[in-house]
C-alpha positions as CSV (number, residue, x, y, z in Angstrom):
1,M,7.8,-27.2,27.6
2,K,7.3,-23.5,27.2
3,I,5.9,-22.1,24.0
4,G,5.7,-18.6,22.4
5,I,2.7,-18.1,20.1
6,V,3.2,-15.4,17.4
7,G,0.2,-13.8,15.7
8,M,-2.9,-13.1,17.8
9,G,-5.4,-13.0,15.0
10,A,-8.8,-14.8,14.9
11,F,-7.3,-18.2,13.9
12,S,-4.7,-18.5,16.7
13,D,-7.1,-18.0,19.6
14,D,-8.2,-21.7,19.8
15,F,-4.6,-22.8,19.7
16,V,-3.7,-20.5,22.6
17,K,-6.5,-22.1,24.6
18,L,-5.4,-25.6,23.7
19,F,-1.7,-25.1,24.5
20,T,-2.6,-23.6,27.9
21,L,-4.8,-26.7,28.6
22,H,-2.2,-29.3,27.6
23,P,-0.8,-31.0,30.7
24,D,2.8,-31.1,29.3
25,V,2.9,-27.3,28.6
26,E,4.3,-25.3,31.5
27,E,3.8,-21.9,30.1
28,V,2.4,-20.0,27.0
29,V,3.6,-16.6,26.1
30,V,2.2,-14.5,23.2
31,A,3.4,-11.9,20.7
32,D,1.8,-9.6,18.1
33,L,2.7,-6.3,16.4
34,D,-0.7,-5.0,17.7
35,E,-0.3,-4.4,21.4
36,T,-4.1,-4.4,21.9
37,R,-4.3,-8.0,20.6
38,V,-1.5,-9.0,22.9
39,Q,-3.3,-7.6,26.0
40,K,-6.6,-9.1,25.0
41,A,-5.1,-12.6,24.6
42,M,-3.2,-12.3,27.9
43,E,-6.4,-11.3,29.8
44,K,-8.6,-13.9,28.1
45,H,-6.2,-16.9,28.6
46,H,-4.5,-15.7,31.9
47,I,-1.1,-15.4,30.3
48,K,1.7,-13.7,32.2
49,R,4.1,-12.6,29.4
50,G,3.4,-10.8,26.1
51,Y,5.6,-9.1,23.5
52,T,4.9,-6.7,20.7
53,S,7.2,-8.3,18.1
54,Y,8.6,-11.7,17.1
55,E,12.1,-10.4,17.6
56,E,11.3,-9.2,21.1
57,L,9.9,-12.7,22.0
58,L,13.0,-14.5,20.7
59,E,15.4,-12.0,22.4
60,K,13.7,-11.7,25.8
61,A,12.0,-15.1,26.3
62,D,15.1,-17.3,26.1
63,D,13.6,-19.9,28.4
64,V,10.9,-20.6,25.7
65,D,11.9,-23.7,23.9
66,S,9.2,-23.8,21.2
67,I,7.5,-21.3,18.8
68,A,4.1,-21.5,17.2
69,I,3.6,-19.2,14.2
70,F,0.2,-17.9,13.1
71,T,1.0,-14.9,11.0
72,Q,0.0,-14.4,7.3
73,R,0.7,-17.4,5.1
74,H,3.5,-15.8,3.0
75,L,5.5,-14.8,6.1
76,H,6.0,-18.3,7.6
77,G,9.1,-19.4,5.8
78,P,11.6,-16.8,7.0
79,M,10.1,-16.8,10.6
80,I,10.5,-20.6,10.8
81,V,14.1,-20.4,9.7
82,K,14.8,-17.7,12.3
83,A,13.3,-19.8,15.1
84,L,15.2,-23.0,14.1
85,K,18.4,-21.0,14.0
86,A,17.6,-19.7,17.5
87,G,17.4,-23.3,18.7
88,K,13.6,-23.5,19.0
89,H,11.2,-26.2,18.1
90,V,8.7,-24.8,15.6
91,Y,5.0,-25.3,14.9
92,S,3.5,-23.2,12.1
93,A,0.1,-22.8,10.5
94,V,0.1,-23.8,6.9
95,P,2.1,-23.5,4.7
96,I,5.7,-24.3,5.6
97,G,6.9,-21.6,3.1
98,C,6.1,-20.0,-0.2
99,T,9.3,-20.5,-2.1
100,L,11.4,-23.6,-2.9
101,E,14.4,-22.0,-1.3
102,E,12.6,-21.3,2.0
103,I,11.4,-24.9,2.2
104,E,14.9,-26.4,1.3
105,E,16.5,-24.3,4.1
106,I,13.9,-25.4,6.7
107,V,14.3,-29.1,5.8
108,K,18.1,-28.7,5.9
109,L,18.0,-27.0,9.3
110,A,15.6,-29.6,10.8
111,G,17.9,-32.4,9.7
112,E,21.1,-30.6,11.0
113,T,19.7,-29.3,14.3
114,R,17.2,-32.2,15.1
115,Q,14.8,-29.5,16.2
116,I,11.2,-30.4,15.7
117,Y,9.4,-28.6,12.8
118,M,5.7,-29.4,12.3
119,M,3.2,-27.9,10.0
120,G,-0.3,-27.6,11.5
121,E,-2.2,-29.2,8.6
122,T,-5.7,-29.5,9.8
123,C,-6.9,-31.7,7.0
124,Y,-4.5,-34.4,8.0
125,Y,-7.1,-35.2,10.7
126,Y,-10.2,-34.6,8.6
127,P,-12.5,-37.6,8.8
128,C,-12.3,-38.4,5.1
129,A,-8.5,-38.3,5.2
130,I,-8.3,-40.6,8.2
131,Y,-10.8,-43.0,6.6
132,C,-8.9,-43.2,3.4
133,R,-5.5,-43.5,5.1
134,E,-6.6,-46.2,7.5
135,K,-8.5,-48.2,4.8
136,Y,-5.7,-48.0,2.3
137,A,-3.2,-49.1,4.9
138,T,-5.0,-52.4,5.3
139,G,-4.2,-53.3,1.7
140,E,-7.7,-54.3,0.8
141,M,-8.1,-51.4,-1.6
142,G,-5.2,-52.6,-3.7
143,K,-2.7,-50.2,-5.3
144,F,-3.8,-46.6,-5.7
145,V,-4.7,-45.6,-9.2
146,Y,-6.6,-42.3,-9.0
147,G,-7.9,-39.8,-6.6
148,E,-9.3,-36.2,-6.4
149,S,-9.3,-33.7,-3.5
150,Q,-9.8,-30.0,-3.3
151,Y,-9.9,-26.9,-1.2
152,Y,-12.7,-24.6,-2.2
153,H,-12.7,-21.2,-0.4
154,D,-14.4,-18.3,-2.3
155,I,-12.3,-15.1,-2.0
156,C,-15.5,-13.0,-1.3
157,E,-15.8,-14.9,2.0
158,M,-12.1,-14.1,2.8
159,Y,-12.3,-10.3,2.3
160,G,-12.5,-9.7,6.0
161,D,-9.7,-12.0,6.9
162,Y,-7.2,-10.2,4.6
163,Q,-8.5,-6.7,5.6
164,R,-7.9,-7.4,9.3
165,S,-4.1,-7.7,8.8
166,G,-3.5,-6.3,5.3
167,G,-4.5,-2.6,5.7
168,E,-5.5,-0.6,2.7
169,R,-3.4,-2.7,0.3
170,W,-4.9,-6.0,1.4
171,R,-5.6,-7.0,-2.1
172,R,-1.9,-7.2,-2.8
173,V,-1.7,-10.2,-0.5
174,A,-5.2,-11.6,-1.1
175,G,-4.1,-12.4,-4.7
176,I,-1.6,-15.1,-3.7
177,P,-1.7,-17.9,-6.2
178,P,-4.2,-20.7,-5.1
179,M,-1.5,-23.3,-5.6
180,F,0.7,-21.4,-3.0
181,Y,-1.8,-22.6,-0.4
182,P,-2.4,-26.3,-1.5
183,T,-1.6,-28.2,1.6
184,H,-5.2,-28.8,2.7
185,S,-6.1,-30.6,-0.5
186,I,-2.8,-32.3,-1.2
187,S,-2.2,-33.6,2.4
188,M,-5.5,-35.4,2.5
189,L,-4.8,-37.5,-0.6
190,F,-1.0,-37.7,-0.5
191,S,-0.9,-38.8,3.2
192,A,-3.4,-41.5,2.6
193,I,-1.3,-43.2,-0.1
194,N,2.1,-42.2,1.5
195,E,3.5,-41.2,-1.9
196,H,4.9,-38.0,-3.4
197,A,4.3,-36.1,-6.7
198,V,6.9,-36.5,-9.5
199,K,5.3,-34.6,-12.4
200,V,2.5,-32.0,-12.8
201,S,0.5,-30.2,-15.4
202,C,-1.7,-27.4,-14.2
203,M,-4.3,-25.1,-15.8
204,G,-5.5,-21.7,-14.3
205,Y,-8.7,-19.8,-14.5
206,R,-7.8,-16.2,-15.5
207,D,-9.9,-14.0,-13.2
208,N,-11.6,-10.8,-14.3
209,H,-13.8,-10.0,-11.3
210,E,-14.5,-6.4,-10.3
211,D,-12.8,-6.7,-6.9
212,D,-9.4,-6.5,-8.7
213,I,-7.6,-9.1,-6.6
214,F,-6.2,-11.3,-9.4
215,G,-4.2,-10.0,-12.3
216,E,-0.6,-9.5,-13.4
217,D,-0.4,-6.0,-12.0
218,K,-2.8,-6.4,-9.1
219,N,-1.0,-8.5,-6.4
220,N,2.5,-9.2,-5.1
221,W,2.9,-12.4,-7.2
222,A,1.6,-11.0,-10.5
223,N,-0.9,-13.8,-10.3
224,P,-3.8,-13.8,-12.8
225,F,-5.5,-17.0,-11.5
226,S,-8.2,-17.3,-8.9
227,N,-8.7,-21.1,-9.6
228,E,-6.1,-23.7,-10.5
229,T,-6.5,-27.4,-11.4
230,A,-3.4,-29.7,-11.3
231,I,-2.9,-33.3,-12.5
232,F,-0.1,-35.0,-10.6
233,Q,1.8,-38.2,-11.5
234,M,2.5,-39.9,-8.2
235,S,5.6,-41.8,-7.2
236,G,3.7,-45.1,-7.2
237,G,2.4,-44.5,-10.7
238,G,-1.1,-43.3,-9.9
239,I,-2.7,-40.0,-10.8
240,A,-4.0,-37.3,-8.5
241,R,-6.2,-34.3,-9.4
242,I,-6.0,-31.3,-7.0
243,N,-8.3,-28.3,-7.2
244,E,-7.5,-25.0,-5.5
245,F,-10.4,-22.6,-6.1
246,R,-10.9,-19.0,-4.8
247,R,-13.7,-18.0,-7.1
248,V,-16.4,-20.7,-6.8
249,G,-20.1,-20.9,-5.9
250,I,-19.8,-23.4,-3.1
251,N,-19.9,-23.0,0.6
252,K,-19.2,-26.3,2.5
253,P,-17.5,-28.6,2.8
254,S,-14.5,-26.6,1.6
255,S,-11.8,-29.4,1.9
256,Y,-12.6,-33.0,1.1
257,I,-11.7,-36.0,-1.0
258,T,-14.1,-36.5,-3.8
259,C,-12.9,-40.0,-4.8
260,F,-10.1,-42.3,-3.9
261,Y,-9.7,-45.4,-6.2
262,G,-7.6,-48.4,-5.7
263,E,-7.4,-51.5,-8.0
264,K,-9.7,-53.4,-5.7
265,G,-11.7,-50.9,-3.7
266,A,-12.9,-47.3,-3.7
267,Y,-14.1,-44.4,-1.6
268,E,-16.4,-41.7,-2.9
269,C,-17.9,-38.6,-1.3
270,S,-20.5,-36.0,-2.2
271,I,-21.1,-33.4,0.6
272,T,-22.3,-35.7,3.4
273,N,-22.7,-39.0,1.4
274,H,-19.7,-41.2,1.9
275,S,-19.5,-44.7,0.4
276,Y,-16.9,-47.5,0.2
277,Q,-17.1,-50.2,-2.3
278,R,-15.2,-53.3,-3.3
279,G,-14.8,-54.2,-7.0
280,I,-14.6,-57.6,-8.8
281,A,-10.8,-57.5,-8.6
282,S,-11.0,-57.9,-4.8
283,G,-11.9,-61.6,-5.3
284,E,-15.0,-61.1,-3.1
285,E,-18.6,-60.4,-3.9
286,P,-18.8,-56.7,-5.0
287,Y,-20.7,-54.5,-2.5
288,V,-21.3,-50.9,-1.5
289,E,-21.1,-49.7,2.1
290,D,-22.4,-46.4,3.6
291,V,-19.5,-45.1,5.8
292,G,-21.2,-41.9,6.6
293,P,-21.7,-42.9,10.3
294,L,-17.9,-43.0,10.6
295,V,-17.0,-40.0,8.5
296,N,-19.8,-37.5,9.1
297,T,-19.8,-35.5,12.4
298,I,-21.4,-37.0,15.5
299,D,-24.0,-34.2,15.6
300,Y,-25.0,-34.7,12.0
301,N,-25.5,-38.5,12.4
302,E,-27.5,-38.0,15.6
303,D,-29.9,-35.3,14.2
304,L,-30.2,-37.3,11.0
305,K,-31.3,-40.3,13.0
306,N,-33.8,-38.3,15.0
307,G,-35.2,-36.6,11.9
308,T,-34.5,-33.1,13.3
309,M,-32.7,-31.8,10.2
310,D,-33.7,-29.6,7.3
311,M,-31.7,-31.2,4.5
312,S,-31.8,-28.1,2.4
313,K,-29.9,-26.1,5.0
314,D,-28.5,-28.1,7.8
315,P,-25.8,-30.2,5.9
316,I,-23.7,-27.0,5.3
317,S,-24.0,-25.6,8.9
318,I,-20.9,-25.3,11.1
319,K,-22.4,-27.7,13.5
320,Y,-22.5,-30.5,11.0
321,I,-19.4,-29.7,8.9
322,Q,-16.9,-28.7,11.6
323,G,-17.5,-30.9,14.6
324,P,-16.0,-34.2,15.7
325,A,-16.5,-37.5,13.9
326,K,-16.5,-41.1,15.2
327,I,-13.5,-42.1,13.2
328,Q,-11.3,-39.6,15.2
329,D,-9.5,-41.4,18.1
330,Y,-10.1,-39.3,21.2
331,S,-8.5,-41.9,23.5
332,R,-5.1,-40.7,22.4
333,L,-5.7,-37.1,23.7
334,P,-5.2,-35.9,27.2
335,K,-8.2,-35.7,29.4
336,S,-8.3,-31.9,29.2
337,F,-8.7,-32.1,25.4
338,R,-11.3,-34.9,25.5
339,E,-13.5,-32.7,27.6
340,T,-13.1,-29.7,25.2
341,V,-14.7,-30.1,21.9
342,S,-13.3,-27.5,19.4
343,R,-15.7,-26.9,16.5
344,N,-13.0,-25.8,14.2
345,H,-11.8,-27.7,11.2
346,Y,-13.5,-31.0,12.2
347,N,-12.0,-30.8,15.7
348,S,-8.5,-31.3,14.3
349,H,-6.9,-28.6,16.5
350,P,-6.5,-30.8,19.6
351,F,-4.8,-33.5,17.6
352,L,-2.4,-31.1,16.1
353,V,-1.5,-29.5,19.4
354,D,-1.0,-32.9,21.0
355,D,1.2,-34.1,18.1
356,F,3.5,-31.1,18.5
357,V,3.7,-31.4,22.3
358,R,4.4,-35.1,22.2
359,A,7.1,-34.6,19.5
360,V,8.9,-31.9,21.6
361,K,8.6,-34.0,24.7
362,T,9.9,-37.2,23.2
363,G,12.1,-35.9,20.4
364,K,10.2,-38.1,17.9
365,L,9.0,-36.9,14.5
366,P,5.3,-35.9,14.3
367,P,3.2,-36.8,11.2
368,N,3.4,-33.4,9.5
369,N,7.2,-33.0,9.9
370,A,9.5,-30.9,7.7
371,W,9.9,-33.6,5.0
372,E,6.2,-34.4,4.7
373,S,5.3,-30.7,4.8
374,A,7.7,-30.1,1.9
375,R,5.9,-32.8,-0.1
376,Y,2.5,-31.1,0.6
377,M,3.7,-27.7,-0.5
378,I,6.4,-27.9,-3.3
379,P,4.0,-29.6,-5.7
380,G,1.8,-26.6,-5.5
381,L,4.6,-24.2,-6.3
382,I,5.6,-26.2,-9.4
383,A,1.9,-26.5,-10.4
384,H,1.5,-22.7,-10.4
385,E,4.6,-22.4,-12.6
386,S,3.0,-25.0,-15.0
387,A,-0.2,-22.9,-15.1
388,L,1.8,-19.8,-16.0
389,R,3.3,-21.8,-18.9
390,G,-0.1,-22.9,-20.2
391,G,-0.2,-26.4,-18.6
392,E,3.4,-27.5,-19.5
393,L,4.4,-30.8,-17.9
394,L,7.0,-30.1,-15.2
395,D,9.1,-32.3,-12.9
396,V,8.3,-31.9,-9.1
397,P,11.5,-31.7,-6.9
398,D,11.5,-34.0,-3.9
399,L,13.6,-33.3,-0.8
400,G,13.4,-37.0,0.3
401,D,12.3,-38.9,3.3
402,A,13.0,-38.0,6.9
403,P,16.2,-39.4,8.3
404,V,15.8,-43.2,8.9
405,D,17.4,-42.9,12.3
406,W,14.8,-40.4,13.5
407,E,12.0,-42.3,15.2
408,K,8.4,-41.4,14.4
409,L,5.7,-40.8,17.0
410,T,3.1,-43.4,17.8
411,F,-0.2,-42.6,19.4
412,E,-1.2,-44.9,22.1
413,P,-4.0,-43.8,24.5
414,Y,-2.9,-40.9,26.7
415,E,-2.0,-41.8,30.3
416,E,-2.7,-39.0,32.8
C-alpha cells in the first residue's frame, strides 16, 4: 500500500516513522499547509513526495490508496468524507467527526464503498482496557453492572498545542466541548463490554477562568463547560460514568478505567495500583489479586522491584506512564515494530498502524472501524446536549453494527 499522511504537527511524527517502517507499506507521502513542516518531515523520514495541501495530495498522488489524517480534531469529519469519496482507505486521529451528520455520512460511505475507515483510538490498546476486555470476555466476571473511565487533560497544559496551529484566535478552537472529544474514555470501557449507550444524563462545570477559553461568547461552539460528567445507560442494562475534564489538578495518568464491576468479579485502579477480585457470587472463595505486573509498564515494574524509584515523583513520569506493558501482545507486530519501542500513549501507536495496514491489505474490518468509532463518539455529542439542558435524560442514537458479511481482523503472530 501507499499512504498519504496529512498534518505534520507534533503528534503525527511518530506515525510517519511507523508507517515507513511497516513491511507492507511501499511508500509514505506527506502534506501540510506549512511548507516548512513538509520539508522537515521529508528530510527526517527520507520521504520523496510532499504536498502543501490536502487537495493537492488527493489530486496529484492518485496512486496513493490510503490517507491518514492528523489535523485539528474538529476538521476530521469532512476530510474523511472527501477521502472516502475519492476511493481511499482512511485512518484518522480521534475523533471520527464532531457532528452526528458527519458521522452518519462516514458510516454510510464505508458501508457502500467497502473502503476501510479506522479511527486511531490509542486507548483501545491501553493496558487497563486490554485487561478488562480480555478478563470480561472469559465470562468469569459475570454480567457488567457498572464502570467508570475518564480522560483528564488540563487545558493549561494544552495551550501550546492549540497555539501551534490556531494562530492568534487559538482560544476559539481550544474551547471545544469536552464531550466532543470523549473517545479515549468511552472506548476503554465500551470496548471491554462490547455494548453501546442508549441513554445519557450529563452535567457540566461552568468555567470562569481568566484564560477566557470557555464561555457562550468565547469559542466556536458557545461552550461554557470545561468539565463534563455523563452517566450512560448501556445496551446490556449496566451503567457507565464517563468524565471529560479540561480544568483539573491532576497530571498522570490522564486516561484510565477507575473501576469495572461485573456481577461476579471486579477490576479497580488508582494511579499505578491495579487489582482484580472475585466476589461471593462467583461461587469460589473470594480473593483479591494484584494485577499491576500485567497492567503497569515494564519499566515501572522493573524499577519498583529493584527499589530504584522515588514514589513521590516517579509514578507520574513519562517513562512509567507511557511505555509498554506486559499485557500487550508484541508477537502480533512485525519485527521492525517489535524492535522500536514508542513511548507514546502506552506504546499503542505500533498496534494502531499495524491494525490499519492489515485491514487495507486483507480487506477485513479493524477493531476501531466506522461503526465502533461512531459508538465511541456519538454518545459524547448527545451528552453535551444534555449538559446544556441541565442534565436532561436523552436517547443516544445508534448507527448499528458493522455489516455481518464483512469479516473482522484476527491478530495471529506476525510472519515475516
